[in-house]
MIDOSE-1310 file (N, C-alpha, C; in nm, 2 decimals, decimal comma, always signed):
residues 245
myqy	-2,38/+2,58/-4,58/-2,36/+2,44/-4,50/-2,25/+2,42/-4,39; -2,18/+2,45/-4,49/-2,02/+2,42/-4,47/-2,01/+2,51/-4,34; -2,06/+2,69/-4,34/-2,03/+2,71/-4,19/-2,13/+2,67/-4,07; -2,31/+2,63/-4,12/-2,39/+2,55/-4,03/-2,33/+2,44/-3,95
avgl	-2,29/+2,35/-4,01/-2,14/+2,20/-3,95/-2,10/+2,27/-3,84; -2,04/+2,35/-3,95/-1,88/+2,39/-3,81/-1,94/+2,49/-3,67; -2,10/+2,53/-3,68/-2,10/+2,58/-3,56/-2,21/+2,52/-3,45; -2,23/+2,42/-3,52/-2,28/+2,29/-3,47/-2,19/+2,18/-3,38
lera	-2,03/+2,19/-3,48/-1,96/+2,06/-3,39/-1,90/+2,22/-3,27; -1,87/+2,32/-3,33/-1,83/+2,39/-3,19/-1,94/+2,35/-3,09; -2,06/+2,40/-3,12/-2,11/+2,38/-3,03/-2,18/+2,24/-2,93; -2,11/+2,17/-3,03/-2,18/+2,02/-2,93/-1,98/+1,98/-2,82
aale	-1,83/+2,07/-2,86/-1,76/+2,06/-2,83/-1,77/+2,12/-2,69; -1,86/+2,27/-2,73/-1,90/+2,32/-2,63/-1,97/+2,30/-2,48; -2,05/+2,16/-2,53/-2,15/+2,10/-2,45/-2,06/+2,02/-2,38; -1,94/+1,95/-2,44/-1,95/+1,80/-2,40/-1,78/+1,90/-2,32
rlle	-1,74/+1,98/-2,27/-1,68/+2,10/-2,24/-1,73/+2,09/-2,07; -1,86/+2,20/-2,10/-1,97/+2,19/-1,98/-1,95/+2,09/-1,91; -2,04/+1,91/-1,97/-2,04/+1,83/-1,96/-1,97/+1,78/-1,89; -1,83/+1,75/-1,92/-1,65/+1,72/-1,90/-1,63/+1,78/-1,73
aart	-1,65/+1,89/-1,70/-1,66/+2,02/-1,60/-1,78/+1,98/-1,48; -1,93/+1,91/-1,52/-1,98/+1,88/-1,41/-1,95/+1,77/-1,39; -1,89/+1,66/-1,43/-1,84/+1,55/-1,34/-1,77/+1,58/-1,31; -1,67/+1,66/-1,29/-1,53/+1,71/-1,27/-1,54/+1,76/-1,11
evhp	-1,71/+1,81/-1,06/-1,73/+1,91/-1,01/-1,80/+1,72/-0,93; -1,90/+1,69/-0,90/-1,90/+1,58/-0,89/-1,87/+1,47/-0,84; -1,81/+1,44/-0,88/-1,74/+1,27/-0,87/-1,60/+1,25/-0,81; -1,58/+1,21/-0,70/-1,47/+1,17/-0,68/-1,36/+1,12/-0,71
lrla	-1,25/+1,16/-0,68/-1,08/+1,09/-0,77/-1,21/+0,96/-0,74; -1,09/+0,80/-0,71/-1,14/+0,69/-0,64/-1,00/+0,63/-0,71; -0,98/+0,66/-0,50/-0,77/+0,55/-0,50/-0,84/+0,43/-0,47; -0,75/+0,36/-0,45/-0,77/+0,19/-0,38/-0,60/+0,17/-0,36
ashs	-0,58/+0,17/-0,22/-0,51/+0,14/-0,18/-0,50/-0,02/-0,12; -0,39/-0,10/-0,11/-0,40/-0,18/-0,07/-0,37/-0,14/+0,11; -0,40/-0,24/+0,22/-0,40/-0,19/+0,32/-0,24/-0,17/+0,39; -0,18/-0,23/+0,36/-0,03/-0,14/+0,43/-0,01/-0,03/+0,34
area	-0,01/+0,05/+0,29/+0,02/+0,17/+0,17/-0,12/+0,26/+0,22; -0,17/+0,16/+0,31/-0,27/+0,31/+0,38/-0,26/+0,34/+0,47; -0,20/+0,23/+0,58/-0,17/+0,32/+0,71/-0,02/+0,31/+0,75; +0,13/+0,31/+0,63/+0,20/+0,36/+0,62/+0,24/+0,52/+0,59
fvdd	+0,08/+0,59/+0,42/+0,16/+0,71/+0,38/+0,00/+0,76/+0,35; -0,08/+0,70/+0,29/-0,19/+0,68/+0,24/-0,29/+0,77/+0,33; -0,33/+0,76/+0,43/-0,42/+0,82/+0,52/-0,41/+0,94/+0,53; -0,22/+0,93/+0,60/-0,20/+1,09/+0,65/-0,18/+1,18/+0,48
flar	-0,18/+1,15/+0,39/-0,22/+1,18/+0,23/-0,31/+1,26/+0,26; -0,44/+1,15/+0,25/-0,51/+1,24/+0,21/-0,57/+1,32/+0,33; -0,56/+1,36/+0,43/-0,56/+1,38/+0,56/-0,52/+1,56/+0,53; -0,37/+1,50/+0,50/-0,30/+1,68/+0,43/-0,40/+1,73/+0,30
lhde	-0,47/+1,63/+0,17/-0,49/+1,69/+0,12/-0,64/+1,83/+0,20; -0,73/+1,72/+0,23/-0,86/+1,80/+0,28/-0,82/+1,90/+0,35; -0,74/+1,90/+0,41/-0,69/+2,01/+0,50/-0,60/+2,10/+0,35; -0,55/+2,07/+0,27/-0,54/+2,16/+0,20/-0,63/+2,19/+0,09
ggpl	-0,71/+2,19/+0,11/-0,84/+2,25/+0,02/-0,81/+2,11/-0,15; -0,77/+2,02/-0,15/-0,74/+1,89/-0,21/-0,90/+1,85/-0,30; -0,87/+1,80/-0,43/-1,00/+1,73/-0,49/-1,06/+1,67/-0,39; -1,15/+1,63/-0,40/-1,22/+1,50/-0,33/-1,18/+1,39/-0,37
velf	-1,14/+1,23/-0,24/-1,08/+1,14/-0,30/-1,19/+1,01/-0,22; -1,23/+0,90/-0,29/-1,31/+0,78/-0,25/-1,18/+0,69/-0,25; -1,23/+0,64/-0,10/-1,13/+0,55/-0,11/-1,12/+0,41/-0,05; -1,07/+0,29/-0,20/-1,10/+0,15/-0,15/-0,98/+0,06/-0,12
vans	-0,97/+0,07/-0,03/-0,89/-0,04/+0,08/-0,94/-0,18/+0,05; -0,81/-0,20/-0,05/-0,80/-0,39/-0,05/-0,68/-0,48/-0,04; -0,67/-0,57/-0,10/-0,48/-0,69/-0,11/-0,45/-0,56/-0,18; -0,35/-0,60/-0,22/-0,26/-0,53/-0,34/-0,32/-0,61/-0,47
qivr	-0,37/-0,73/-0,45/-0,36/-0,78/-0,56/-0,52/-0,76/-0,65; -0,58/-0,69/-0,54/-0,76/-0,67/-0,57/-0,75/-0,52/-0,65; -0,59/-0,41/-0,60/-0,60/-0,32/-0,62/-0,60/-0,25/-0,79; -0,53/-0,38/-0,81/-0,46/-0,34/-0,97/-0,56/-0,43/-1,04
rlva	-0,68/-0,52/-0,99/-0,81/-0,58/-1,04/-0,90/-0,43/-1,07; -0,85/-0,34/-0,95/-0,97/-0,21/-0,92/-0,95/-0,13/-1,05; -0,80/-0,10/-1,05/-0,73/-0,02/-1,17/-0,80/-0,08/-1,27; -0,78/-0,21/-1,34/-0,76/-0,32/-1,44/-0,90/-0,24/-1,55
dgsa	-0,94/-0,28/-1,45/-1,21/-0,30/-1,47/-1,26/-0,19/-1,48; -1,16/-0,04/-1,40/-1,18/+0,08/-1,44/-1,30/+0,14/-1,30; -1,32/+0,06/-1,21/-1,38/+0,03/-1,06/-1,27/+0,17/-0,98; -1,18/+0,15/-1,04/-1,04/+0,35/-0,95/-1,04/+0,35/-1,05
digv	-0,97/+0,48/-1,05/-0,92/+0,59/-1,12/-0,74/+0,55/-1,13; -0,64/+0,55/-1,00/-0,52/+0,47/-0,97/-0,49/+0,43/-0,85; -0,46/+0,28/-0,83/-0,38/+0,27/-0,66/-0,28/+0,25/-0,67; -0,23/+0,28/-0,53/-0,16/+0,29/-0,50/-0,08/+0,13/-0,39
sarr	+0,02/+0,04/-0,44/-0,01/-0,14/-0,38/+0,16/-0,20/-0,36; +0,16/-0,24/-0,34/+0,30/-0,32/-0,29/+0,34/-0,42/-0,35; +0,50/-0,41/-0,43/+0,50/-0,54/-0,48/+0,65/-0,57/-0,43; +0,66/-0,72/-0,50/+0,84/-0,78/-0,43/+0,82/-0,80/-0,56
pgat	+1,02/-0,77/-0,59/+1,10/-0,82/-0,66/+1,03/-0,98/-0,77; +1,09/-0,95/-0,92/+1,03/-1,06/-0,97/+0,91/-1,10/-0,98; +0,79/-0,99/-0,93/+0,69/-1,08/-0,94/+0,61/-1,05/-1,07; +0,50/-1,09/-1,09/+0,45/-1,19/-1,26/+0,35/-1,04/-1,25
pnps	+0,44/-0,89/-1,35/+0,37/-0,82/-1,41/+0,21/-0,83/-1,48; +0,08/-0,77/-1,47/-0,03/-0,72/-1,41/-0,06/-0,67/-1,58; -0,08/-0,74/-1,70/-0,05/-0,65/-1,83/-0,18/-0,54/-1,86; -0,29/-0,56/-1,74/-0,34/-0,41/-1,78/-0,37/-0,32/-1,68
veer	-0,21/-0,27/-1,64/-0,19/-0,14/-1,59/-0,02/-0,17/-1,57; -0,05/-0,02/-1,56/+0,08/+0,03/-1,59/+0,15/+0,10/-1,41; +0,26/+0,00/-1,38/+0,27/+0,03/-1,20/+0,41/+0,07/-1,25; +0,41/+0,20/-1,13/+0,56/+0,28/-1,14/+0,58/+0,24/-0,95
eicp	+0,72/+0,27/-0,99/+0,72/+0,30/-0,85/+0,75/+0,38/-0,80; +0,69/+0,43/-0,66/+0,75/+0,56/-0,61/+0,77/+0,54/-0,47; +0,86/+0,45/-0,41/+0,95/+0,45/-0,28/+0,96/+0,32/-0,25; +1,06/+0,25/-0,22/+1,14/+0,13/-0,18/+1,04/+0,13/-0,05
delv	+1,07/-0,02/+0,02/+0,97/-0,08/+0,15/+1,10/-0,22/+0,13; +1,00/-0,29/+0,32/+1,09/-0,44/+0,27/+1,00/-0,51/+0,42; +1,00/-0,62/+0,43/+0,92/-0,65/+0,55/+1,00/-0,71/+0,67; +0,97/-0,66/+0,76/+1,08/-0,67/+0,86/+0,96/-0,79/+0,97
cavp	+1,08/-0,80/+1,04/+1,04/-0,94/+1,21/+1,07/-0,79/+1,30; +0,92/-0,79/+1,34/+0,89/-0,69/+1,52/+0,83/-0,75/+1,61; +0,85/-0,72/+1,76/+0,84/-0,78/+1,83/+0,79/-0,64/+1,95; +0,70/-0,67/+2,04/+0,64/-0,59/+2,10/+0,77/-0,59/+2,22
rahp	+0,79/-0,46/+2,29/+0,91/-0,37/+2,35/+0,96/-0,54/+2,44; +0,79/-0,59/+2,54/+0,85/-0,70/+2,58/+0,91/-0,79/+2,55; +0,90/-0,85/+2,47/+0,96/-0,97/+2,40/+1,13/-1,00/+2,37; +1,12/-1,10/+2,46/+1,32/-1,11/+2,48/+1,36/-1,09/+2,37
wavr	+1,36/-1,09/+2,24/+1,36/-1,08/+2,09/+1,40/-0,93/+2,12; +1,31/-0,85/+2,16/+1,32/-0,67/+2,14/+1,50/-0,68/+2,19; +1,57/-0,71/+2,28/+1,69/-0,68/+2,36/+1,77/-0,74/+2,29; +1,81/-0,88/+2,19/+1,89/-0,92/+2,13/+1,90/-0,86/+2,04
gtia	+1,81/-0,81/+1,94/+1,82/-0,67/+1,86/+1,82/-0,75/+1,68; +1,92/-0,91/+1,73/+1,93/-0,97/+1,61/+1,92/-1,13/+1,64; +1,84/-1,20/+1,55/+1,80/-1,37/+1,57/+1,87/-1,47/+1,43; +1,86/-1,54/+1,49/+1,95/-1,64/+1,39/+1,79/-1,69/+1,28
laef	+1,84/-1,75/+1,19/+1,75/-1,77/+1,05/+1,63/-1,90/+1,16; +1,73/-1,95/+1,19/+1,67/-2,13/+1,26/+1,58/-2,06/+1,36; +1,62/-1,98/+1,41/+1,49/-1,98/+1,54/+1,36/-1,87/+1,52; +1,42/-1,75/+1,39/+1,26/-1,70/+1,32/+1,18/-1,79/+1,27
lstp	+1,22/-1,88/+1,17/+1,14/-1,99/+1,17/+1,09/-2,11/+1,26; +1,18/-2,14/+1,34/+1,11/-2,23/+1,41/+0,99/-2,18/+1,54; +0,99/-2,05/+1,50/+0,90/-1,95/+1,63/+0,79/-1,90/+1,59; +0,68/-1,92/+1,64/+0,55/-1,89/+1,60/+0,54/-1,77/+1,52
lvvr	+0,49/-1,76/+1,42/+0,43/-1,59/+1,41/+0,29/-1,50/+1,40; +0,35/-1,37/+1,43/+0,16/-1,37/+1,35/+0,17/-1,28/+1,14; +0,18/-1,33/+1,14/+0,14/-1,32/+0,97/+0,01/-1,24/+0,90; -0,01/-1,19/+0,77/-0,08/-1,19/+0,74/-0,15/-1,27/+0,63
dpgs	-0,32/-1,23/+0,60/-0,34/-1,33/+0,58/-0,27/-1,41/+0,41; -0,32/-1,53/+0,31/-0,21/-1,55/+0,23/-0,22/-1,48/+0,12; -0,37/-1,37/+0,11/-0,37/-1,30/-0,02/-0,31/-1,17/-0,02; -0,25/-1,17/+0,05/-0,15/-1,05/+0,04/-0,04/-1,06/+0,06
nsrw	-0,01/-0,92/+0,01/+0,13/-0,91/-0,06/+0,21/-0,95/+0,03; +0,24/-0,92/+0,15/+0,32/-0,92/+0,27/+0,39/-1,10/+0,26; +0,26/-1,21/+0,29/+0,21/-1,27/+0,31/+0,38/-1,33/+0,11; +0,33/-1,36/+0,02/+0,37/-1,33/-0,05/+0,54/-1,33/-0,11
clqs	+0,50/-1,22/-0,04/+0,68/-1,18/-0,07/+0,74/-1,22/+0,08; +0,73/-1,29/+0,17/+0,79/-1,34/+0,26/+0,77/-1,54/+0,21; +0,65/-1,58/+0,16/+0,68/-1,70/+0,13/+0,70/-1,67/+0,00; +0,73/-1,60/-0,08/+0,86/-1,66/-0,19/+0,98/-1,65/-0,24
alea	+1,03/-1,49/-0,15/+1,17/-1,53/-0,05/+1,24/-1,69/+0,04; +1,14/-1,70/+0,09/+1,14/-1,83/+0,19/+1,19/-1,93/+0,07; +1,05/-1,95/-0,05/+1,08/-2,03/-0,10/+1,19/-2,07/-0,24; +1,22/-1,90/-0,29/+1,33/-1,92/-0,32/+1,49/-1,99/-0,21
aslp	+1,45/-1,98/-0,11/+1,63/-1,98/-0,09/+1,59/-2,14/-0,05; +1,49/-2,22/-0,04/+1,49/-2,38/-0,06/+1,48/-2,39/+0,15; +1,35/-2,25/+0,18/+1,35/-2,29/+0,33/+1,26/-2,35/+0,37; +1,16/-2,39/+0,43/+1,04/-2,40/+0,51/+0,98/-2,27/+0,52
aptv	+0,86/-2,30/+0,53/+0,75/-2,16/+0,58/+0,73/-2,16/+0,71; +0,72/-2,02/+0,73/+0,72/-2,01/+0,90/+0,58/-2,12/+0,93; +0,63/-2,06/+1,09/+0,48/-2,13/+1,19/+0,42/-2,04/+1,22; +0,35/-2,02/+1,21/+0,19/-1,93/+1,21/+0,14/-1,98/+1,33
ltea	+0,15/-1,83/+1,33/+0,08/-1,81/+1,51/-0,08/-1,82/+1,49; -0,11/-1,66/+1,37/-0,20/-1,68/+1,35/-0,21/-1,56/+1,26; -0,29/-1,57/+1,18/-0,29/-1,49/+1,04/-0,40/-1,33/+1,09; -0,35/-1,24/+1,02/-0,40/-1,13/+1,07/-0,51/-1,04/+0,91
atpa	-0,55/-0,98/+0,88/-0,63/-0,98/+0,76/-0,59/-0,82/+0,73; -0,56/-0,73/+0,82/-0,46/-0,63/+0,78/-0,40/-0,61/+0,86; -0,30/-0,48/+0,85/-0,16/-0,46/+0,95/-0,16/-0,38/+1,07; -0,29/-0,36/+1,13/-0,33/-0,32/+1,21/-0,38/-0,43/+1,24
aavq	-0,46/-0,57/+1,25/-0,46/-0,62/+1,33/-0,37/-0,72/+1,32; -0,24/-0,75/+1,26/-0,12/-0,78/+1,26/-0,05/-0,72/+1,42; -0,12/-0,63/+1,44/+0,00/-0,52/+1,59/-0,06/-0,57/+1,67; -0,15/-0,56/+1,67/-0,28/-0,61/+1,80/-0,29/-0,73/+1,86
ealr	-0,26/-0,85/+1,76/-0,21/-0,95/+1,77/-0,11/-0,99/+1,83; -0,02/-0,92/+1,74/+0,09/-0,93/+1,90/+0,16/-0,90/+1,97; +0,05/-0,77/+1,97/+0,07/-0,70/+2,13/+0,05/-0,77/+2,19; -0,14/-0,89/+2,15/-0,21/-0,95/+2,29/-0,08/-1,11/+2,30
hnap	-0,04/-1,11/+2,19/+0,03/-1,29/+2,19/+0,20/-1,22/+2,26; +0,25/-1,10/+2,28/+0,34/-1,10/+2,29/+0,48/-1,14/+2,24; +0,35/-1,16/+2,10/+0,44/-1,26/+1,94/+0,49/-1,17/+1,84; +0,61/-1,23/+1,82/+0,68/-1,16/+1,66/+0,59/-1,14/+1,54
mves	+0,61/-1,07/+1,47/+0,54/-1,03/+1,36/+0,65/-0,97/+1,21; +0,53/-1,03/+1,10/+0,62/-0,97/+1,02/+0,52/-0,87/+0,92; +0,56/-0,79/+0,85/+0,51/-0,67/+0,85/+0,57/-0,53/+0,77; +0,53/-0,46/+0,73/+0,64/-0,40/+0,66/+0,63/-0,27/+0,76
rrvv	+0,78/-0,24/+0,71/+0,86/-0,12/+0,74/+0,83/-0,02/+0,83; +0,76/+0,06/+0,69/+0,73/+0,20/+0,72/+0,59/+0,17/+0,81; +0,54/+0,04/+0,84/+0,33/+0,05/+0,91/+0,39/+0,01/+1,07; +0,54/-0,07/+1,05/+0,63/-0,08/+1,19/+0,66/+0,01/+1,25
eryr	+0,74/+0,09/+1,20/+0,80/+0,21/+1,28/+0,72/+0,34/+1,34; +0,58/+0,33/+1,29/+0,50/+0,38/+1,33/+0,45/+0,36/+1,52; +0,44/+0,21/+1,55/+0,35/+0,20/+1,67/+0,48/+0,21/+1,80; +0,51/+0,27/+1,84/+0,67/+0,30/+1,97/+0,60/+0,17/+2,04
llqv	+0,54/+0,12/+2,09/+0,51/-0,01/+2,15/+0,63/-0,17/+2,00; +0,64/-0,12/+1,90/+0,71/-0,22/+1,82/+0,88/-0,17/+1,84; +0,97/-0,31/+1,82/+1,10/-0,28/+1,81/+1,13/-0,38/+1,67; +1,23/-0,34/+1,59/+1,20/-0,44/+1,42/+1,38/-0,49/+1,50
vrve	+1,29/-0,61/+1,47/+1,48/-0,73/+1,50/+1,56/-0,77/+1,37; +1,65/-0,77/+1,36/+1,73/-0,82/+1,28/+1,70/-0,96/+1,25; +1,64/-1,06/+1,14/+1,70/-1,15/+1,12/+1,80/-1,22/+1,01; +1,90/-1,25/+1,08/+2,02/-1,32/+1,00/+2,05/-1,41/+0,86
qlql	+2,05/-1,35/+0,74/+2,07/-1,42/+0,63/+1,89/-1,43/+0,58; +1,85/-1,32/+0,61/+1,72/-1,28/+0,52/+1,64/-1,14/+0,47; +1,65/-1,13/+0,38/+1,60/-1,03/+0,31/+1,45/-1,02/+0,27; +1,38/-0,91/+0,29/+1,30/-0,88/+0,22/+1,26/-0,76/+0,15
prsy	+1,30/-0,70/+0,04/+1,29/-0,63/-0,04/+1,15/-0,58/-0,12; +1,12/-0,50/-0,09/+0,97/-0,47/-0,20/+0,97/-0,39/-0,23; +0,84/-0,30/-0,23/+0,88/-0,13/-0,27/+0,67/-0,14/-0,32; +0,65/+0,04/-0,30/+0,48/+0,09/-0,34/+0,51/+0,13/-0,42
elvl	+0,43/+0,08/-0,54/+0,40/+0,14/-0,70/+0,22/+0,26/-0,67; +0,27/+0,36/-0,76/+0,15/+0,38/-0,82/+0,05/+0,25/-0,90; -0,07/+0,25/-0,98/-0,09/+0,17/-1,01/-0,21/+0,28/-1,16; -0,18/+0,27/-1,25/-0,29/+0,34/-1,33/-0,35/+0,24/-1,50
pasa	-0,44/+0,27/-1,52/-0,45/+0,19/-1,67/-0,39/+0,22/-1,72; -0,37/+0,04/-1,83/-0,29/+0,01/-1,90/-0,32/+0,11/-2,07; -0,49/+0,07/-2,03/-0,58/+0,11/-2,21/-0,60/+0,27/-2,27; -0,56/+0,30/-2,13/-0,57/+0,47/-2,15/-0,53/+0,59/-2,06
epta	-0,48/+0,68/-2,12/-0,40/+0,79/-2,05/-0,51/+0,89/-1,91; -0,44/+0,89/-1,80/-0,53/+0,92/-1,74/-0,59/+1,08/-1,73; -0,61/+1,13/-1,71/-0,71/+1,26/-1,69/-0,53/+1,34/-1,65; -0,60/+1,49/-1,63/-0,51/+1,60/-1,60/-0,53/+1,59/-1,42
rvra	-0,63/+1,56/-1,36/-0,67/+1,49/-1,28/-0,64/+1,41/-1,19; -0,61/+1,27/-1,28/-0,55/+1,15/-1,19/-0,35/+1,22/-1,17; -0,34/+1,26/-1,28/-0,15/+1,30/-1,32/-0,14/+1,33/-1,16; -0,25/+1,44/-1,16/-0,22/+1,54/-1,07/-0,19/+1,49/-0,92
laer	-0,35/+1,38/-0,92/-0,30/+1,33/-0,75/-0,20/+1,21/-0,80; -0,15/+1,15/-0,85/-0,09/+1,10/-0,90/+0,04/+1,15/-0,87; +0,12/+1,27/-0,89/+0,18/+1,31/-0,83/+0,22/+1,43/-0,73; +0,16/+1,39/-0,66/+0,04/+1,42/-0,51/+0,11/+1,32/-0,45
laaa	+0,07/+1,17/-0,47/+0,03/+1,03/-0,40/+0,22/+1,04/-0,36; +0,32/+1,04/-0,57/+0,47/+0,98/-0,51/+0,54/+1,06/-0,42; +0,50/+1,20/-0,41/+0,55/+1,32/-0,35/+0,55/+1,26/-0,18; +0,47/+1,23/-0,12/+0,35/+1,21/+0,01/+0,45/+1,08/+0,00
aarp	+0,47/+0,95/-0,01/+0,55/+0,87/-0,07/+0,69/+0,89/-0,04; +0,73/+0,89/-0,10/+0,88/+1,01/-0,11/+0,96/+1,06/+0,05; +0,84/+1,12/+0,15/+0,88/+1,18/+0,19/+0,89/+1,14/+0,31; +1,00/+1,13/+0,36/+1,12/+1,11/+0,47/+1,00/+1,06/+0,57
qave	+1,03/+0,93/+0,66/+0,93/+0,93/+0,79/+0,99/+0,95/+0,90; +0,93/+0,96/+1,09/+1,04/+0,99/+1,17/+1,06/+0,80/+1,18; +1,23/+0,72/+1,21/+1,17/+0,65/+1,34/+1,05/+0,57/+1,39; +0,99/+0,70/+1,44/+0,91/+0,66/+1,59/+0,79/+0,78/+1,57
tdvd	+0,70/+0,72/+1,58/+0,59/+0,82/+1,60/+0,53/+0,83/+1,77; +0,41/+0,87/+1,75/+0,38/+0,92/+1,91/+0,22/+0,78/+1,87; +0,24/+0,68/+1,81/+0,13/+0,58/+1,80/+0,14/+0,47/+1,87; +0,04/+0,48/+1,94/+0,14/+0,36/+2,03/-0,01/+0,20/+2,07
tppa	-0,09/+0,25/+2,02/-0,24/+0,17/+1,92/-0,26/+0,17/+1,78; -0,25/+0,03/+1,78/-0,34/+0,03/+1,66/-0,46/+0,13/+1,59; -0,54/+0,14/+1,50/-0,62/+0,20/+1,49/-0,77/+0,12/+1,46; -0,82/+0,11/+1,43/-0,98/+0,02/+1,49/-0,91/-0,06/+1,36
t	-1,00/-0,19/+1,35/-1,04/-0,24/+1,19/-1,17/-0,22/+1,10
């Protein structure tokens, strides 16, 4: 009887391994990425992954807060999002920093600030800006830094749902914008401008479920994503106009 039971258990384990292998072959890994992470390095990473014959990856793009929610409830296997210093952690996910970032002010090269290179904080705050939507990490980071310094909210010219849309609006209005340095530096038509007495550091982080150990496939994808995010980026590329949104 004992040997019979052992045989049944061994066959059940073998069947489970076969089923797991089948699931691995059929189902792509689900990656949730924030809008700025996608434009900064995720799109390039996925293109290289495809060229190298890597695993299939299904991409979901949303604001950083929603990325964490998708990972927490199991809708995504892994996420990559932006995070500002001192942000309240989400207990449902584990976050690992993969590269530093900062928000910067950028203007079209035809804008007067592009020649000056540096502007006063008061002028920055009184000038209408292109900013991201209120639910974005970029907007939260900017507002939190100004509130912490007891400074007024910036003057808003228009809001944009994605970094690419913000670039389009900045170019259309010849107006300053605030966005991730790693995104801004991809556009040759934009110039970063230093704002006196204003620093907006943040980071990009991997987001993993806190309740379960990631599978080997997820761990491998996490390692490759971290390496891609840490890879040095050229200050300027041949990107002139933002991708369609």
